[in-house]
C-alpha positions in Angstrom: 23.5 -17.6 -5.5 24.1 -17.2 -2.4 21.2 -16.4 -0.2 21.2 -13.1 2.0 22.4 -13.7 5.4 19.3 -12.4 7.1 17.8 -15.3 5.5 20.3 -18.5 6.4 17.9 -20.4 8.9 15.4 -20.2 6.1 17.8 -21.5 3.4 19.0 -24.6 6.4 14.8 -25.4 6.4 14.4 -25.6 2.5 17.4 -27.5 1.9 17.1 -30.2 4.8 16.4 -33.6 3.6 12.7 -34.0 5.2 11.7 -31.1 3.0 12.4 -32.8 -0.4 8.7 -34.3 -0.9 7.1 -31.1 0.2 5.8 -30.3 -3.8 4.1 -26.5 -3.0 5.8 -23.6 -1.1 4.7 -20.2 -0.4 7.3 -17.9 0.5 5.8 -15.0 2.5 6.5 -11.6 4.0 7.6 -7.9 3.3 9.1 -6.4 0.2 12.7 -6.3 0.3 13.6 -9.3 2.2 15.0 -11.4 -0.6 12.5 -13.8 -1.3 12.8 -14.2 -4.7 16.4 -14.9 -4.6 15.7 -16.9 -2.5 13.6 -18.5 -4.7 15.6 -18.7 -7.2 18.5 -20.3 -5.0 16.2 -22.8 -4.2 15.1 -23.6 -7.4 19.3 -23.4 -8.4 19.3 -25.9 -5.5 16.5 -28.5 -6.7 17.5 -28.2 -10.1 21.2 -29.9 -9.5 22.7 -26.6 -10.9 24.8 -25.9 -8.1 27.2 -29.5 -8.5 27.5 -29.1 -11.7 29.1 -26.5 -14.2 27.4 -27.2 -17.4 23.8 -26.8 -15.6 24.6 -23.7 -13.4 25.9 -22.1 -16.6 22.7 -23.0 -18.1 20.7 -21.8 -15.2 22.1 -18.5 -14.6 22.1 -18.0 -18.9 18.1 -17.7 -18.0 18.0 -21.0 -20.4 17.2 -24.5 -18.1 14.7 -26.1 -19.9 13.2 -27.6 -16.6 13.2 -24.2 -15.1 9.8 -22.1 -15.5 8.3 -18.6 -13.7 5.6 -17.0 -13.8 4.9 -12.8 -13.5 2.8 -9.7 -14.4 3.5 -8.7 -18.2 4.4 -5.8 -16.8 7.1 -6.0 -14.6 8.7 -8.6 -17.1 8.4 -5.7 -20.1 11.9 -3.6 -18.9 13.2 -6.2 -16.6 16.2 -7.9 -17.0 16.5 -9.9 -14.0 17.2 -13.6 -14.2 13.6 -14.7 -13.1 12.0 -12.3 -15.5 13.8 -13.6 -18.5 12.3 -16.7 -17.1 9.2 -15.5 -17.2 9.0 -14.6 -20.9 8.7 -17.8 -22.2 5.2 -18.1 -20.1 4.4 -14.1 -21.4 1.0 -13.9 -23.4 1.6 -12.4 -26.7 0.1 -8.6 -26.4 -1.9 -7.2 -29.4 -0.3 -4.2 -30.9 -0.5 -0.7 -29.5 -2.4 -2.3 -25.9 -1.0 -2.4 -22.2 1.0 -5.2 -20.7 -0.9 -7.3 -18.4 -1.5 -6.1 -14.5 -2.4 -9.6 -13.1 -1.1 -13.0 -13.9 -3.8 -14.2 -16.2 -4.8 -17.6 -16.7 -3.5 -18.1 -20.1 -0.4 -17.9 -18.3 -1.1 -20.3 -15.7 -2.7 -22.6 -18.6 0.3 -22.5 -20.3 2.3 -23.4 -17.5 0.6 -26.6 -16.4 1.5 -27.5 -19.6 4.9 -27.4 -19.8 5.5 -29.1 -16.4 3.2 -32.3 -17.9 6.4 -32.9 -19.6 9.3 -35.2 -18.8 12.6 -33.2 -16.6 14.9 -32.6 -19.0 17.5 -33.2 -16.6 16.5 -35.9 -14.7 16.5 -34.2 -11.3 13.1 -32.6 -11.6 10.7 -29.6 -12.5 10.7 -26.0 -10.7 7.5 -23.4 -11.3 8.3 -19.9 -9.6 5.1 -17.7 -8.9 6.4 -14.0 -8.9 3.8 -11.8 -6.7 1.8 -14.7 -6.8 -1.1 -12.9 -5.2 -1.3 -10.4 -8.8 -3.3 -13.9 -10.1 -6.6 -13.0 -10.7 -9.5 -14.6 -9.6 -9.6 -17.3 -12.8 -5.8 -17.7 -12.9 -6.1 -18.6 -9.1 -8.3 -22.0 -9.7 -6.3 -23.1 -12.1 -3.7 -22.8 -10.5 -5.4 -25.0 -7.7 -5.9 -27.6 -10.2 -1.7 -28.0 -10.7 -1.9 -27.9 -6.5 -4.7 -30.7 -6.5 -2.6 -32.9 -8.8 0.8 -32.0 -9.2 2.8 -33.3 -11.9 5.3 -36.2 -11.4 8.9 -34.3 -9.7 7.1 -31.1 -10.1 8.3 -28.1 -7.3 5.4 -25.0 -6.9 7.1 -22.0 -5.4 4.7 -18.9 -4.8 6.2 -15.6 -3.7 4.6 -13.0 -2.3 4.4 -9.5 0.3 0.8 -9.9 0.2 -0.3 -12.9 1.1 -3.9 -12.4 2.6 -5.0 -11.4 -1.1 -4.4 -15.1 -2.1 -7.0 -17.5 -2.0 -7.3 -19.9 1.3 -7.3 -22.6 -1.2 -4.4 -21.9 -2.3 -2.5 -20.7 0.7 -3.6 -24.1 2.5 -2.3 -26.2 -0.1 1.4 -25.1 0.6 3.9 -25.0 3.1 4.1 -21.6 4.0 8.4 -20.1 4.5 7.6 -16.4 6.2 10.8 -14.4 5.9 11.5 -12.2 8.8 13.0 -8.2 9.4 16.4 -8.8 9.7 17.6 -7.3 13.3 18.6 -3.8 12.8 22.2 -4.2 13.0 22.5 -7.5 10.8 20.4 -4.9 8.3 22.4 -2.1 8.3 26.3 -4.3 8.0 25.1 -5.5 5.4 23.5 -2.3 3.4 26.7 -0.7 4.4 28.6 -3.2 2.4 26.6 -1.7 -0.6 26.3 2.1 -0.7 28.3 4.2 1.0 25.9 6.6 2.0 24.6 8.6 5.1 21.4 7.8 3.9 21.4 4.4 5.2 19.9 4.7 8.6 16.7 6.8 7.2 16.2 4.1 4.2 15.9 1.0 6.6 13.5 3.2 8.6 11.4 4.4 5.4 11.4 0.0 4.1 10.8 -0.6 7.3 14.1 -2.7 8.4 13.7 -4.8 4.9 17.0 -4.5 3.6 16.9 -4.7 0.0 14.1 -2.0 0.0 16.4 0.2 1.8 18.6 -0.4 -0.8 16.4 -0.1 -3.9 15.1 3.6 -1.9 19.1 5.0 -2.0 19.9 3.8 -5.2 16.2 5.2 -7.4 17.2 8.8 -5.2 13.5 7.6 -3.2 15.2 9.8 0.0 15.0 13.0 -2.2 12.1 12.0 -3.3 10.5 11.8 0.2 11.8 15.2 1.0 9.7 17.0 -2.5 6.9 15.6 -0.7 7.1 15.9 3.0 7.9 20.0 2.2 4.3 20.1 0.0 2.1 18.5 2.6 3.9 20.8 5.6 2.8 23.4 3.1 -0.5 21.7 2.5 -1.0 21.8 5.8 0.1 25.6 6.7 -2.7 27.0 4.3 0.8 28.4 2.1 -0.6 25.6 -1.3 -3.6 24.0 -2.3 -4.8 20.4 -2.6 -4.5 20.4 -6.0 -1.2 22.0 -6.6 0.3 19.4 -4.6 -1.5 17.1 -6.1 0.5 18.3 -9.2 3.6 17.5 -7.3 2.6 14.2 -6.4 1.9 13.5 -9.9 5.3 14.8 -11.0 7.3 11.9 -8.4 4.7 9.3 -8.8 1.9 8.0 -7.7 3.0 4.9 -6.1 5.2 7.0 -4.2 3.0 9.8 -3.4 0.3 7.0 -2.0 2.9 5.0 0.0 4.4 8.6 1.4 1.7 9.6 2.7 0.2 6.9 4.3 3.5 6.2 5.9 3.4 10.1 7.3 0.1 9.3 8.5 1.1 6.3 10.1 3.8 8.3 12.2 2.0 10.7 13.1 -1.0 9.1 14.7 2.1 7.0 16.6 3.6 10.6 17.4 0.1 11.4 18.6 -0.2 8.1 21.0 3.4 9.1 22.7 5.0 6.8 20.0 9.1 7.1 20.2 10.9 8.1 17.3 12.5 4.9 17.2 9.6 3.5 16.1 8.8 6.2 13.1 9.0 5.4 9.2 10.3 9.5 9.3 12.3 9.5 12.7 14.7 12.0 11.0 11.6 14.0 11.0 10.1 13.3 14.8 10.0 17.4 15.5 7.9 18.1 12.2 5.2 15.2 13.3 5.5 16.2 16.4 4.1 19.6 16.1 1.5 18.0 13.4 0.3 15.8 15.5 -0.9 18.2 17.9 -4.9 18.4 16.5 -4.2 15.0 14.3 -7.7 13.5 14.3 -7.1 10.2 15.1 -10.2 8.5 13.7 -10.0 10.1 10.6 -6.6 9.5 10.1 -7.3 6.1 10.6 -10.0 6.0 8.1 -7.5 7.6 5.4 -4.8 5.2 6.4 -7.0 1.9 5.5 -8.5 3.7 2.5 -5.1 4.7 1.2 -4.1 0.8 1.6 -7.0 0.0 -1.2 -5.6 2.9 -3.6 -2.3 1.1 -3.4 -3.6 -1.9 -3.5 -5.9 -0.8 -7.2 -2.4 1.6 -8.2 -3.0 -0.4 -11.7 -6.6 0.2 -12.3 -7.2 3.2 -14.5 -6.9 5.9 -12.2 -7.3 10.0 -12.9 -3.8 10.7 -10.6 -5.0 14.0 -9.8 -8.3 13.6 -8.6 -7.2 11.1 -6.7 -4.4 12.6 -4.5 -6.7 15.7 -4.8 -9.6 13.9 -2.8 -6.9 12.1 -0.5 -4.9 15.6 0.1 -7.9 17.2 0.7 -9.1 14.3 3.4 -5.5 14.7 4.9 -5.3 18.2 5.7 -8.7 17.9 7.4 -7.7 15.1 9.0 -4.2 17.2 10.3 -5.4 20.3 10.7 -8.9 19.6 12.1 -10.1 21.6 9.1 -8.7 25.0 10.3 
């Protein structure tokens, strides 16, 4: 399980002899940089599964008894990722007819603590990985704090997050923070071209903010075409050829998360063009002419407020929301920000 080439420096830091006494880590950085993959590779290293074929086989099969993963039930349900297979051990039973939880709950943390308060089966150590640690509710975070303050013997905890600001300061302060950074463009592009054969590599990297794995996901899930549909809809809205209700329906078809994320990036790009940022600073660099045209009447103050509002919407994406009403409200504000109400 080799780490990605742009994370080699992080890997060398993690596996250095001086880090062996650290019992709690926090892997932080943008989505799509390979944090979870690196965390799993680190766990495999700590458990000695790299040097023993039998142990390595157990680890890769998702059955190593000293490997524990906590993740949201909603993420685990239809996933066959290795860390999600481990996470099923610590998922609470769901009552028939109820939806999977969108947070890491206190029951999962309590079950983890109970599992870690036993001796390591392999004799090496026990490793616990918290995927998307920022999705813990307050009770779960408080329970985790007790684990951080009084860690069981021979236990290493790794929290992974792309929204470190949403973790309580009490949790952050008790972990050694490892920051994952966006790689140089040539490195990201070189790796991505070995994974896919497409002309959309540069567009995907721009949309992903330079994160290679996120760019790969956008290509594999055909999100580039989704973006084209949404931009066409936004142009129709701004030119008065379509109303907010019809474009909101389009947004519902492509999915609320994508519609919000793409809208936020378009607004950021419009503000950057209004402030004369060069095309290579844009998420949608291939649309720089359209963005330049639409940025001329941009209301900057309104735009910045809407960018922040969409950010809050994206954080609450798993809450029970009326997608149509939410999108209509956003689109009305977006049209006003772009056209000045004309």
